[in-house]
C-alpha positions in Angstrom: 110.7 73.5 58.0 112.3 70.5 59.4 115.4 70.7 61.5 117.3 68.4 59.5 116.9 70.1 56.1 117.5 73.3 57.9 121.0 72.2 58.9 121.4 71.0 55.4 120.7 73.9 53.9 122.7 76.1 56.5 126.1 74.0 55.7 125.3 74.2 51.5 125.5 77.8 52.1 128.5 78.2 54.0 129.9 75.7 51.2 129.0 78.4 48.7 130.0 81.0 50.2 133.9 79.9 50.6 133.5 78.6 47.2 132.3 82.4 46.1 135.6 84.0 47.8 137.9 81.8 46.4 136.8 82.1 42.9 137.2 86.2 43.7 140.4 85.8 44.7 141.7 83.6 41.8 139.2 85.4 39.0 141.7 87.6 37.6 144.2 84.6 37.2 141.5 83.1 35.1 141.7 85.7 31.8 145.0 84.2 30.8 146.8 87.6 30.7 150.3 88.3 31.4 151.2 90.5 34.2 153.8 93.1 32.9 155.5 96.1 34.8 153.6 99.8 33.8 156.9 101.1 32.4 157.0 97.9 30.0 153.5 98.6 28.9 154.3 102.6 28.3 157.4 101.1 26.0 155.0 98.9 24.1 152.5 101.6 23.7 155.3 104.1 22.1 156.6 100.9 20.1 153.3 100.7 18.3 153.1 97.0 19.5 149.7 97.5 21.5 146.6 97.0 19.1 143.4 97.8 21.9 143.2 98.3 25.3 140.4 98.1 28.2 140.6 100.6 31.1 138.9 99.8 34.6 139.1 101.6 37.7 139.7 99.2 40.7 140.3 99.8 44.6 144.0 100.3 44.0 144.6 102.1 40.7 143.4 101.5 37.0 143.6 98.2 35.9 145.0 97.9 32.1 143.9 94.7 30.1 145.4 95.0 26.5 145.7 93.1 23.4 149.2 93.3 21.4 150.0 93.4 17.6 150.6 89.7 17.5 147.1 89.1 19.7 149.0 88.2 23.1 147.1 89.3 26.1 148.7 91.4 29.2 147.9 93.4 32.0 149.1 96.2 34.1 148.1 98.7 36.6 148.5 102.0 36.7 148.2 105.0 39.5 145.8 107.6 39.5 147.8 110.2 39.0 149.1 109.1 35.5 146.8 111.5 33.6 148.8 111.6 30.4 147.7 107.7 30.0 145.1 108.7 27.6 146.9 111.0 25.7 149.5 108.2 24.6 147.1 105.6 23.8 145.6 108.3 21.4 148.8 109.3 19.6 150.1 106.0 19.3 146.6 105.2 17.7 145.7 102.5 20.5 141.4 101.8 20.6 140.8 101.5 23.9 137.4 101.2 25.9 137.1 102.1 29.9 134.5 100.0 32.0 133.0 102.0 35.0 134.2 100.8 38.1 132.6 98.1 40.0 131.1 98.7 43.1 130.8 96.0 45.9 127.4 95.7 47.2 127.2 95.8 50.5 125.9 91.7 50.8 129.2 90.7 49.5 131.5 93.4 51.4 129.6 91.9 54.4 130.1 88.2 53.9 133.6 88.5 52.4 134.7 90.3 55.9 132.4 88.2 58.0 132.7 84.8 56.1 135.5 83.4 58.4 133.8 84.4 61.3 130.6 82.7 60.5 132.2 79.5 59.2 134.3 79.1 62.8 131.0 79.7 64.3 129.2 77.1 62.4 131.7 74.6 62.9 131.5 75.3 66.9 127.5 74.9 66.6 127.7 71.3 64.8 130.8 70.2 67.4 128.6 71.2 70.0 125.7 69.4 68.9 127.3 66.7 68.1 128.6 66.3 71.8 125.0 66.3 73.4 123.6 64.6 71.0 121.3 66.8 68.7 118.0 67.9 70.2 115.0 68.2 68.7 115.2 72.6 68.8 117.8 72.8 65.9 121.4 74.7 66.6 120.4 75.9 69.9 118.9 73.2 71.3 120.9 72.6 74.5 117.8 73.2 76.9 115.0 71.1 75.1 114.3 68.3 77.0 115.5 64.4 75.5 112.3 62.7 77.4 110.9 60.3 74.8 107.3 60.2 74.7 105.5 56.9 74.6 101.5 57.1 74.2 98.4 54.2 73.9 99.4 53.4 70.4 103.1 52.5 71.1 103.1 51.5 74.7 101.4 48.2 75.1 102.8 46.8 78.3 100.2 46.3 81.2 100.3 44.7 84.8 99.9 41.1 82.9 103.7 41.3 81.3 104.9 42.4 85.0 105.3 39.6 87.7 106.9 38.5 90.7 106.2 41.5 92.2 102.5 41.8 93.7 103.1 43.9 96.4 104.9 46.5 94.6 102.0 46.5 91.8 99.3 46.8 95.0 101.4 49.9 95.6 100.9 51.6 92.4 97.4 50.5 91.3 96.2 54.0 93.2 98.1 55.5 90.4 96.3 54.1 87.4 93.0 54.7 89.4 94.1 58.5 89.9 95.2 58.8 86.1 92.1 57.0 84.8 89.3 59.1 86.9 91.2 62.4 88.8 87.9 63.8 89.9 87.1 60.7 91.8 89.9 62.0 94.2 89.8 65.3 93.7 86.4 66.3 94.7 86.8 64.4 98.2 90.2 66.6 98.5 92.5 63.7 98.1 95.9 64.6 96.3 97.9 61.9 94.9 101.5 61.5 95.5 102.9 63.8 93.2 105.9 61.3 92.8 106.8 57.7 93.2 110.3 56.3 93.8 111.0 52.8 92.7 114.0 51.4 95.0 114.9 47.7 94.4 118.3 46.0 93.3 119.5 46.1 89.3 117.0 43.7 87.1 114.1 43.4 89.4 111.6 45.5 86.9 111.4 48.8 88.2 111.5 50.5 84.7 108.9 47.8 83.4 106.7 48.4 86.4 106.4 52.2 85.8 106.2 51.7 81.9 103.1 49.4 82.9 101.2 52.0 85.1 101.5 54.3 81.7 99.8 51.1 79.4 97.2 50.5 82.2 96.1 53.7 82.5 96.1 54.6 78.6 98.0 57.9 79.2 101.2 59.4 77.7 104.6 58.2 79.4 107.5 60.3 78.9 111.0 58.3 79.6 114.3 59.8 80.4 117.4 58.6 81.9 118.7 60.8 84.7 122.4 61.1 83.1 120.4 63.3 79.9 120.2 65.9 81.8 123.5 66.5 82.5 125.5 68.6 80.1 128.6 70.1 79.8 127.4 73.6 80.1 126.0 75.1 83.1 122.3 75.4 83.4 121.4 73.0 80.4 120.3 70.6 82.5 117.9 73.0 84.7 116.8 74.2 81.3 115.8 70.5 80.0 114.0 69.7 83.4 111.9 73.1 82.8 111.3 72.1 79.4 110.1 68.8 80.1 107.8 69.7 82.6 106.1 71.8 80.2 106.0 69.3 77.7 104.2 67.0 80.2 101.9 69.9 81.3 100.7 70.4 77.8 100.0 66.5 77.7 98.6 66.2 81.5 97.4 63.5 83.1 100.6 61.9 82.2 103.9 60.1 84.0 107.3 61.2 83.6 109.8 58.2 84.2 113.2 59.0 85.6 115.4 56.3 85.1 118.7 56.2 87.5 117.7 59.4 89.3 120.9 58.9 91.4 122.9 60.4 88.3 121.2 64.1 89.4 119.7 63.2 92.7 122.6 63.0 95.1 123.3 64.9 98.0 124.1 68.3 97.4 127.3 69.9 98.9 129.1 66.5 97.7 130.2 68.3 94.5 133.8 70.2 93.9 131.7 72.8 92.4 130.9 75.2 95.4 127.0 74.5 94.7 127.1 76.2 91.1 128.0 72.8 90.0 125.8 71.5 87.0 124.4 68.6 88.8 123.0 70.6 91.4 122.0 73.4 89.8 119.4 70.3 87.4 118.5 68.8 90.9 117.7 72.3 92.5 115.1 72.4 89.2 113.9 69.4 89.7 112.8 70.3 93.2 111.3 73.4 92.2 108.9 71.7 89.6 108.0 68.7 91.4 107.3 70.9 94.6 105.1 73.7 92.2 104.4 76.9 92.5 101.7 75.9 89.8 99.5 72.7 90.6 101.0 70.2 88.7 97.9 67.9 88.9 98.0 65.1 86.5 101.9 65.1 86.5 103.3 62.2 88.2 106.6 61.4 88.1 108.0 58.1 88.5 112.0 57.7 89.4 114.1 54.3 89.9 117.5 54.0 91.4 118.7 51.4 93.2 120.9 53.7 95.1 118.6 55.5 97.9 121.1 55.9 100.3 122.7 58.9 98.2 119.9 61.0 97.3 119.3 64.3 98.5 116.9 64.5 101.8 114.9 67.5 99.7 114.0 64.6 97.2 112.2 62.7 99.8 110.1 64.6 101.7 106.7 64.4 101.3 104.9 66.5 98.3 108.2 65.7 95.9 108.9 61.5 96.4 106.3 61.2 99.2 106.1 57.3 97.9 108.4 55.0 98.0 108.1 51.4 96.1 110.4 48.7 97.0 110.7 46.3 94.1 112.4 43.3 95.8 114.0 40.3 94.6 111.6 37.8 93.5 110.2 35.0 96.0 109.9 31.5 94.8 106.2 32.0 93.9 107.1 35.5 92.0 110.3 33.6 89.9 107.4 31.0 88.9 105.5 33.6 87.5 108.1 35.7 85.9 109.7 32.4 84.2 106.2 31.7 83.1 105.8 35.0 81.3 109.5 34.0 79.7 108.5 30.7 78.9 106.0 31.7 76.9 107.9 33.3 74.2 109.8 30.2 73.7 108.6 26.8 72.3 109.3 24.8 75.3 109.0 20.4 76.0 106.4 19.1 78.4 109.0 17.9 81.0 109.9 21.6 81.8 108.3 22.8 85.2 108.8 26.2 85.6 108.1 25.3 89.5 111.4 23.4 89.8 113.3 25.9 88.4 111.9 28.6 90.8 113.3 26.2 94.0 116.7 26.0 92.1 117.1 29.5 91.5 117.5 31.3 94.6 118.7 35.1 94.6 117.5 35.3 90.9 116.3 38.9 89.8 114.0 39.5 86.9 116.9 40.1 84.6 118.4 37.0 85.8 115.7 34.5 84.9 115.1 36.0 81.7 118.8 35.4 80.9 118.0 31.6 81.9 115.4 31.5 79.3 117.3 32.8 76.8 120.3 30.2 77.7 118.5 27.7 77.4 117.3 28.6 74.1 120.6 28.6 73.0 121.4 25.5 74.5 118.9 23.6 72.6 119.8 25.6 69.2 123.2 23.9 69.8 122.2 20.6 69.8 119.7 21.1 67.2 116.5 20.8 69.4 112.9 21.4 68.2 111.9 22.6 71.9 113.9 24.0 74.7 114.0 20.9 77.2 114.3 20.3 80.9 118.3 19.4 80.6 118.9 22.9 78.6 117.2 24.7 81.6 119.9 22.5 83.8 123.0 23.9 82.0 121.7 27.3 81.8 121.2 27.1 85.1 124.8 25.7 86.2 126.1 28.2 83.2 125.0 30.8 85.2 125.2 29.9 88.4 128.8 28.4 88.0 130.2 30.4 85.1 130.8 28.9 81.8 133.0 25.6 81.4 136.2 26.2 80.2 136.8 22.1 78.5 139.7 23.1 76.3 142.4 23.9 79.2 144.6 21.3 79.6 145.6 20.1 83.3 148.1 18.3 84.7 147.1 14.7 86.1 148.2 15.5 89.6 146.4 18.8 89.5 143.4 17.0 88.8 143.4 15.0 91.4 144.1 18.1 93.5 141.1 19.4 92.4 138.8 16.2 93.1 140.1 15.9 96.4 139.5 20.0 97.2 135.9 19.7 96.1 135.2 16.4 97.8 136.4 18.1 101.1 134.0 20.6 100.5 131.2 18.8 99.5 131.7 16.1 102.2 132.1 18.6 105.4 128.8 20.5 103.6 127.0 17.2 103.5 127.8 15.8 107.3 127.3 19.6 109.0 123.6 20.3 110.3 123.0 23.9 109.1 124.2 23.8 105.5 122.6 23.8 102.2 122.5 20.7 100.6 125.1 20.1 98.0 123.6 20.5 94.2 126.5 19.5 92.0 130.6 19.2 92.2 132.7 19.4 89.1 136.5 19.4 88.7 135.7 21.4 85.4 136.9 24.8 85.4 134.2 27.1 85.3 135.0 31.0 85.1 137.9 31.7 87.0 137.1 28.8 89.5 139.5 25.3 88.1 136.6 23.5 90.3 133.2 24.6 91.5 131.2 23.2 94.1 127.9 24.3 94.3 125.1 24.2 97.2 121.6 24.9 96.6 119.2 26.6 99.5 115.9 24.5 100.0 114.0 27.7 100.3 114.7 31.7 100.4 116.5 32.8 103.4 116.5 36.6 104.4 119.2 36.3 107.5 121.5 33.9 108.6 121.6 32.3 112.2 124.9 32.2 114.2 125.1 28.1 113.6 124.9 28.2 110.0 127.9 30.9 109.5 130.3 28.9 112.0 129.1 25.9 109.6 129.9 27.5 106.2 133.4 28.5 108.0 133.9 24.8 108.2 132.9 24.1 104.7 135.4 26.5 103.0 137.9 25.2 105.1 137.1 21.6 103.8 138.9 22.1 100.6 142.3 23.2 102.0 142.2 20.4 104.4 141.6 17.6 102.1 144.8 19.2 100.2 146.8 18.8 103.4 145.6 15.3 104.6 145.3 13.2 100.8 148.0 15.5 98.6 150.2 16.4 101.3 150.4 19.9 100.4 149.0 23.2 99.5 147.7 25.2 96.9 146.8 28.6 95.8 143.4 27.2 94.7 142.1 28.0 98.1 142.7 31.5 98.7 139.2 32.8 97.9 137.8 30.2 100.6 140.0 31.9 103.5 139.0 35.5 102.3 135.2 34.7 102.4 135.9 32.5 105.6 137.8 35.4 107.3 135.2 37.9 106.2 132.3 36.0 107.5 134.0 35.4 111.1 135.0 39.4 111.0 131.3 40.0 110.1 130.6 38.0 113.1 132.3 39.7 115.8 132.0 43.3 114.5 129.2 43.6 113.0 126.6 41.0 114.2 127.7 40.8 118.0 127.8 37.0 117.8 130.1 36.1 120.6 130.7 36.3 124.2 133.9 38.2 124.5 132.9 41.4 122.8 129.0 41.4 123.6 126.3 42.8 121.0 128.3 45.8 120.0 129.3 47.0 116.4 132.9 47.5 116.4 132.9 47.7 112.4 133.9 50.9 110.3 131.8 52.1 107.7 133.2 50.2 104.5 130.3 50.4 102.2 131.0 52.5 99.0 132.7 55.7 99.7 130.4 58.6 98.7 132.2 61.8 98.1 131.2 64.4 101.0 129.6 62.1 103.2 131.7 59.3 104.2 135.1 60.8 103.3 136.5 60.6 106.5 136.6 57.6 108.5 136.9 57.4 111.9 138.1 54.2 114.0 136.4 53.9 117.4 138.1 50.8 118.8 141.2 51.0 121.2 144.4 48.9 120.5 143.2 46.6 123.5 139.8 46.4 121.6 141.4 45.5 118.2 143.6 43.1 119.8 140.1 41.2 121.2 138.9 41.3 117.7 141.6 39.7 116.3 141.8 36.9 118.7 137.8 36.2 118.6 138.3 35.9 115.1 140.9 33.5 115.2 139.7 31.5 117.7 136.4 30.8 115.3 138.6 30.0 112.6 140.3 27.8 114.2 137.7 25.9 116.1 136.3 25.4 112.4 139.0 24.4 110.9 139.5 21.9 113.8 135.7 20.4 113.4 136.3 20.3 109.1 139.9 18.4 109.7 137.9 15.8 112.5 135.3 15.4 109.8 137.5 14.7 106.8 140.0 12.5 108.8 136.8 10.7 110.4 135.7 9.7 106.7 138.6 8.9 104.7 136.9 6.2 102.9 134.1 8.6 101.8 136.6 11.2 100.5 138.8 8.5 98.4 135.5 7.1 96.6 134.3 11.0 96.1 137.5 11.8 94.4 137.5 8.8 92.5 134.1 9.5 90.9 135.1 13.3 90.1 137.6 11.9 88.4 136.1 9.1 86.2 133.0 11.6 85.5 134.3 15.1 86.0 130.9 16.1 87.2 128.6 14.3 89.9 125.4 15.6 91.5 123.2 15.1 94.5 122.2 11.6 93.9 126.0 10.2 93.4 127.4 11.7 96.6 123.9 10.4 98.3 125.3 7.1 97.2 128.6 7.7 98.5 127.6 8.9 101.5 125.6 5.9 102.1 128.5 3.5 101.3 127.1 2.2 98.1 128.9 2.1 94.6 128.1 5.8 93.3 125.5 5.1 90.5 126.5 6.8 86.8 125.1 10.2 85.8 122.2 10.6 83.7 124.0 11.8 80.8 126.7 9.8 80.9 127.2 7.2 78.5 129.9 4.1 79.0 131.4 5.8 75.4 132.7 8.3 77.1 134.3 6.7 79.8 138.3 7.2 80.2 140.3 4.7 79.1 140.4 2.3 82.0 143.5 1.5 83.7 145.8 3.5 81.4 146.8 7.2 81.7 143.2 9.4 81.9 143.3 11.6 78.9 144.2 15.3 79.8 141.6 17.0 80.9 140.1 20.6 81.5 139.6 20.5 85.4 141.8 22.0 88.1 141.8 23.4 91.6 138.5 24.9 92.8 136.6 28.2 94.3 134.6 27.7 96.5 132.1 26.0 98.4 
């Protein structure tokens, strides 16, 4: 019988039991007879006002139901000790009948006594099932696996749907070959890795890659999240692991995919349960099942995580997760492939070029690129376009990288002007220094939490930073505040984020990367990563007071030098600063072409999507706009 139907029937049985008990209790009252005392009943008999009587022995005495001469119904209870009752009835010519005692059946007695307890147990089971999300095995399904199985019919994801991670695909193609033809490897004594750990930042396609392995090999695919093992009851997670592997063995060859395995795979001994907590028992059971006292040939476990540093070493040893596949952020070629996959799903214009978009989106993951295509489609829908054009992709890229525009925010004109000079300071310093990324766009329209943004796009993917580039970055960050001081004669809070970033870069140069002659190639930084309970709970500082002073002195020296450099550049190019601030106040957003015109001493050309009708009323006070002070370079 279906578990759902069983639950419904059980609920209705409990309801019927309760109703039966209630009706039984009120059965006597439902006869409509008036209850009187026994002495009063005897007086009525002797006064010859009783016409007929029905006697029935009950548990507490003799139940008397009588009808008076005027057809009223009365009831009373006599004791077992009154043996003369029948004689009184006969002497007073009262017709009477005697009913046998009703014996309560054993079942009804048990139900009456155990009914409330059974009801409580039923309610408890119901709530426990609600808390643990149901299950497949009925009321006591706590230990049943929650893994969802995808078979060949409902898993149509293949390697063609996965782009931007060619190396990772090559790594896992061997798994596909094994699953298609296990004998090819087994007859030579080869053993395919029992577990594959996919490591990489969020959104890089780890889950999709695992699903494509099953789709290519055409084998069942069990998917489960690491958090699905963890339950409020100790031992339930371990039972679920056992059940999942049992199911997998029945469907071998197959793939088990555990997403976010760090939910159960963290270092043991880090919890507060002394090794007996639920998560550790779940992990122990997973280790045993993967190791296998019996050979689990044909069952391949694929796990995904973006925190491999906190996984228990026992998980990563050979024989368990003995193959690690790094799914990194895609490079420019990978981004182009991913964009082509997503662009196929939307109608695009002739001017859309995935290679240009790929170059302009460094550091984007696969999920970010999917979001980019979606945002572009939304922009096209807002303007009632038939196809998604390149301008929609540009707007979507700006929104994702710089934050959404806040055009409804009214700003005073002085603050607009301050913002314009601030952002112009960032852009000018970035344009003049050699090792900086090209300035892509400058805007004084508030975006996200920033009141203005200077956006720099690297020319290509960069995997490391050299000392010169880091120093130039610090100078660019200081350009905003310096411009405020020089041209507006004030300091605002808009540069706080710039200072935080500049100080952090300078501190890392001194303490982590050994980029100073004074302190040399030595690491002085503490472990400032995410504190993991049980490992990094105690932090020690291995620096003396003297060394700390030297570190602070070096950080201050680097910041002062770059501050002076940025100030000199801005003071030497005041005409260009005025021209850039004027263009920003007029057009609110300028791109690389206008910046190039200003730096060459020419009048800047209008932006591509600008029309004279949108120009602020000339000579008069410009309209109140949604702009303000900036954030970052």
